[in-house]
C-alpha positions as CSV (number, residue, x, y, z in Angstrom):
1,M,18.1,-7.7,-18.4
2,G,19.5,-5.3,-20.9
3,V,18.2,-1.7,-21.0
4,V,16.8,-0.2,-24.2
5,N,15.9,3.4,-23.5
6,V,13.9,4.9,-26.4
7,T,14.0,8.3,-24.8
8,P,15.6,11.7,-25.4
9,D,16.3,12.4,-21.7
10,S,17.4,9.2,-19.8
11,F,20.1,10.1,-17.4
12,S,23.0,8.2,-19.0
13,D,22.0,7.3,-22.6
14,G,19.1,9.7,-23.5
15,G,18.8,10.2,-27.2
16,L,21.1,7.4,-28.4
17,Y,18.3,5.0,-29.3
18,L,15.3,7.3,-29.9
19,D,15.2,6.1,-33.6
20,P,13.4,2.7,-33.7
21,E,16.1,1.2,-35.9
22,A,18.8,2.3,-33.5
23,A,16.8,0.8,-30.6
24,I,16.3,-2.5,-32.4
25,A,20.0,-2.7,-33.3
26,H,21.0,-1.9,-29.7
27,G,18.6,-4.6,-28.4
28,A,20.0,-7.2,-30.8
29,D,23.6,-6.3,-29.6
30,L,22.5,-6.7,-25.9
31,V,21.1,-10.2,-26.7
32,R,24.3,-11.2,-28.4
33,D,26.1,-9.9,-25.3
34,G,24.1,-12.3,-23.1
35,A,20.8,-10.6,-22.2
36,D,18.0,-12.9,-21.3
37,F,15.5,-10.0,-21.2
38,L,15.3,-6.6,-22.9
39,D,13.5,-3.8,-21.0
40,V,12.2,-1.2,-23.5
41,G,11.1,2.1,-22.1
42,G,9.8,5.3,-23.7
43,E,9.6,7.5,-20.6
44,S,12.5,8.5,-18.5
45,T,12.1,7.8,-14.8
46,R,15.2,9.7,-13.7
47,P,14.8,12.0,-10.8
48,G,12.9,15.1,-11.8
49,A,11.7,13.6,-15.1
50,E,8.6,15.1,-16.8
51,E,5.7,12.9,-17.8
52,V,5.3,11.8,-21.4
53,G,1.9,11.5,-23.0
54,V,0.4,8.2,-24.0
55,E,0.6,8.8,-27.7
56,E,4.2,9.9,-27.6
57,E,5.2,6.9,-25.5
58,L,3.4,4.5,-27.8
59,R,5.2,6.1,-30.8
60,R,8.5,5.5,-29.1
61,V,8.1,1.9,-27.8
62,V,5.8,0.0,-30.1
63,P,8.0,0.0,-33.2
64,A,11.1,-1.0,-31.1
65,I,9.3,-3.8,-29.3
66,A,7.7,-5.1,-32.6
67,G,11.2,-5.1,-34.1
68,L,12.7,-7.0,-31.2
69,A,9.9,-9.5,-30.8
70,G,11.8,-12.2,-32.7
71,A,15.0,-11.8,-30.6
72,D,16.2,-14.6,-28.4
73,A,15.1,-12.8,-25.3
74,A,11.9,-12.0,-23.5
75,I,10.7,-8.4,-24.0
76,S,9.7,-6.2,-21.1
77,V,8.0,-2.8,-21.5
78,D,9.0,-0.3,-18.9
79,T,5.7,1.7,-18.5
80,S,3.1,2.7,-15.9
81,K,0.4,3.3,-18.5
82,A,-2.2,0.6,-19.2
83,Q,-2.7,1.6,-22.8
84,V,1.1,1.4,-23.5
85,A,1.4,-1.9,-21.7
86,E,-1.5,-3.4,-23.7
87,A,-0.1,-2.2,-27.1
88,A,3.4,-3.6,-26.2
89,L,2.0,-7.0,-25.1
90,V,0.1,-7.2,-28.4
91,V,3.2,-6.7,-30.5
92,G,5.5,-9.0,-28.6
93,A,6.3,-8.0,-25.0
94,S,5.5,-10.5,-22.3
95,I,6.6,-8.5,-19.2
96,V,5.3,-5.2,-17.8
97,N,7.9,-3.4,-15.7
98,D,5.8,-0.9,-13.7
99,V,7.7,1.6,-11.5
100,T,4.4,2.5,-9.8
101,A,3.7,-1.1,-8.8
102,L,0.2,-0.9,-10.5
103,R,-0.7,2.3,-8.6
104,G,-0.2,4.7,-11.5
105,D,-3.0,3.7,-13.8
106,P,-6.2,2.0,-12.5
107,G,-6.4,-0.1,-15.7
108,M,-3.0,-1.6,-15.5
109,A,-3.7,-4.6,-13.3
110,A,-6.6,-5.7,-15.5
111,V,-4.5,-5.5,-18.6
112,C,-1.7,-7.5,-17.0
113,A,-4.2,-10.1,-15.7
114,E,-6.1,-10.4,-19.0
115,R,-2.9,-10.7,-21.1
116,R,-1.3,-13.1,-18.6
117,A,1.8,-10.8,-18.5
118,T,4.6,-11.2,-16.0
119,V,4.6,-8.0,-13.9
120,V,7.5,-6.3,-12.1
121,L,6.3,-4.4,-9.1
122,M,8.8,-1.7,-7.9
123,H,9.0,0.3,-4.8
124,M,9.2,4.1,-5.3
125,A,8.5,6.9,-2.8
126,G,6.6,9.6,-4.6
127,S,6.9,10.0,-8.4
128,P,10.0,10.4,-10.6
129,R,9.5,14.2,-10.4
130,T,9.4,14.3,-6.6
131,M,11.0,11.1,-5.3
132,Q,14.4,12.6,-4.3
133,E,12.8,15.4,-2.2
134,D,14.1,14.4,1.3
135,P,13.2,10.6,1.3
136,S,13.0,9.2,4.8
137,Y,12.2,5.8,6.3
138,G,12.1,4.2,9.7
139,D,13.9,1.1,8.5
140,V,14.3,1.3,4.8
141,V,14.5,-2.5,4.3
142,A,11.5,-3.2,6.5
143,D,9.5,-0.5,4.9
144,V,10.3,-1.6,1.3
145,K,9.6,-5.2,2.2
146,A,6.2,-4.3,3.7
147,F,5.3,-2.2,0.6
148,L,6.3,-5.0,-1.8
149,A,4.4,-7.6,0.2
150,A,1.3,-5.4,0.1
151,R,1.6,-4.8,-3.7
152,L,2.1,-8.5,-4.3
153,E,-1.1,-9.2,-2.4
154,A,-2.9,-6.5,-4.4
155,A,-1.7,-7.9,-7.7
156,V,-2.9,-11.4,-6.8
157,A,-6.3,-10.0,-5.7
158,A,-6.6,-8.2,-9.1
159,G,-6.2,-11.6,-10.9
160,I,-2.5,-11.7,-11.6
161,A,-1.1,-15.1,-10.8
162,E,1.5,-15.0,-8.0
163,E,4.0,-16.9,-10.1
164,R,3.9,-14.1,-12.7
165,V,4.9,-11.4,-10.2
166,W,8.5,-10.2,-9.8
167,L,9.6,-7.6,-7.2
168,D,12.0,-4.7,-7.4
169,P,13.3,-2.7,-4.4
170,G,13.7,0.4,-6.6
171,I,17.3,1.3,-6.1
172,G,17.6,5.0,-6.7
173,F,13.9,5.7,-6.6
174,G,13.1,7.8,-3.6
175,K,16.2,6.8,-1.6
176,T,19.4,8.4,-0.4
177,A,22.7,6.7,-1.2
178,G,22.7,5.3,2.3
179,H,19.2,3.8,1.8
180,N,20.4,2.2,-1.5
181,L,23.5,0.7,0.2
182,E,21.4,-0.7,3.1
183,L,18.9,-2.3,0.7
184,L,21.7,-4.0,-1.2
185,R,23.4,-5.0,2.0
186,R,20.2,-6.7,3.3
187,L,18.7,-7.8,0.0
188,S,18.3,-11.4,1.3
189,E,15.5,-10.1,3.6
190,L,13.5,-9.1,0.5
191,A,14.2,-12.5,-1.1
192,E,12.2,-13.9,1.9
193,L,9.0,-12.7,0.1
194,G,9.5,-15.7,-2.2
195,R,9.3,-13.9,-5.6
196,P,12.1,-13.2,-8.1
197,L,13.9,-10.0,-7.3
198,V,14.8,-7.5,-10.0
199,V,17.6,-5.2,-9.1
200,G,18.8,-2.2,-11.1
201,T,22.0,-0.4,-9.9
202,S,23.3,0.4,-13.4
203,R,25.1,3.7,-13.5
204,K,23.0,5.1,-10.7
205,S,23.9,8.1,-8.6
206,F,24.6,6.2,-5.3
207,I,27.8,4.9,-7.1
208,G,28.9,8.4,-7.7
209,R,28.2,9.3,-4.1
210,V,30.7,6.6,-3.2
211,D,33.6,7.7,-5.5
212,G,32.5,10.9,-7.2
213,S,32.2,9.3,-10.7
214,A,29.9,10.6,-13.5
215,A,27.1,8.5,-14.9
216,T,29.2,7.3,-17.8
217,E,32.1,6.3,-15.5
218,R,30.2,3.9,-13.2
219,L,30.8,0.5,-14.8
220,G,33.0,-0.8,-12.0
221,G,30.4,0.2,-9.4
222,T,27.6,-1.3,-11.5
223,I,29.4,-4.6,-11.7
224,A,30.4,-4.7,-8.0
225,S,26.9,-3.9,-6.8
226,S,25.2,-6.2,-9.3
227,V,27.4,-9.2,-8.5
228,L,26.9,-8.7,-4.8
229,A,23.1,-8.3,-5.4
230,A,23.1,-11.7,-7.2
231,A,24.9,-13.2,-4.2
232,E,22.3,-11.8,-1.9
233,G,19.3,-13.2,-3.8
234,A,18.7,-11.0,-6.9
235,T,17.3,-13.0,-9.8
236,V,17.3,-10.5,-12.6
237,L,19.9,-7.7,-12.9
238,R,18.8,-4.7,-15.0
239,V,21.9,-3.2,-16.7
240,H,23.1,-1.1,-19.6
241,D,26.4,-3.0,-20.0
242,V,25.4,-6.6,-20.5
243,A,28.6,-8.1,-21.8
244,E,30.7,-6.9,-18.9
245,L,28.3,-8.0,-16.3
246,A,27.8,-11.4,-17.9
247,Q,31.6,-11.9,-17.7
248,A,31.7,-10.8,-14.1
249,L,28.9,-13.2,-13.1
250,A,30.5,-16.1,-15.0
251,V,33.8,-15.5,-13.2
252,A,32.1,-15.1,-9.8
253,S,30.1,-18.2,-10.3
254,A,33.3,-20.2,-11.3
255,I,35.0,-19.0,-8.1
256,V,32.1,-19.9,-5.9
257,G,31.7,-23.2,-7.6
């Protein structure tokens, strides 16, 4: 899953693809590099990020998604707003990636059910603005697993078919570096929930905690964590650097046989 951030303030590529034509060209490049999905977002979810209004988010994402609708990849909209999700689904998206797991907007579940969208439910403690303020868990893997199981049940109760629900442990969302490493180490326990797992480690701060690298210098850590996540049960890997990860996965697969 290639990342297309149509934002001025994302933590590693903010402002690069704010223009719709730049976003469309970048998405096309990611597809050529091997992306099966494109995740288009108009609101940064980095730690401390401020909220974006509905109209501004629509202005950012709708032209980009419409322009990418003919690409040889399924389009995901990264939003927690029902109005944005519906507009994106109308112009060509088929997946809603909701970092609030349908808790952020009371209308989101109905939109996803009515539009028969695939939905990604992510674990996040708090909100992007507050999530890194002293996150704590009893057992982070057990706690995240219980949360995702409950949100899956809620989605199905709201009319979303279980086969259209994907789950995301939310690496970097309300977790310390130690929490993130433990989740990746025990990812197979989350795979026991029986739904596809989306994992996004790309350029995230826990990599920098390991080796001191800046966000733009974390390709090696992204590849290592993503390949190991795939080995532990991840189905979809959300990354900025698609070509490099595609090569790494191909080589790893050839070695494993």
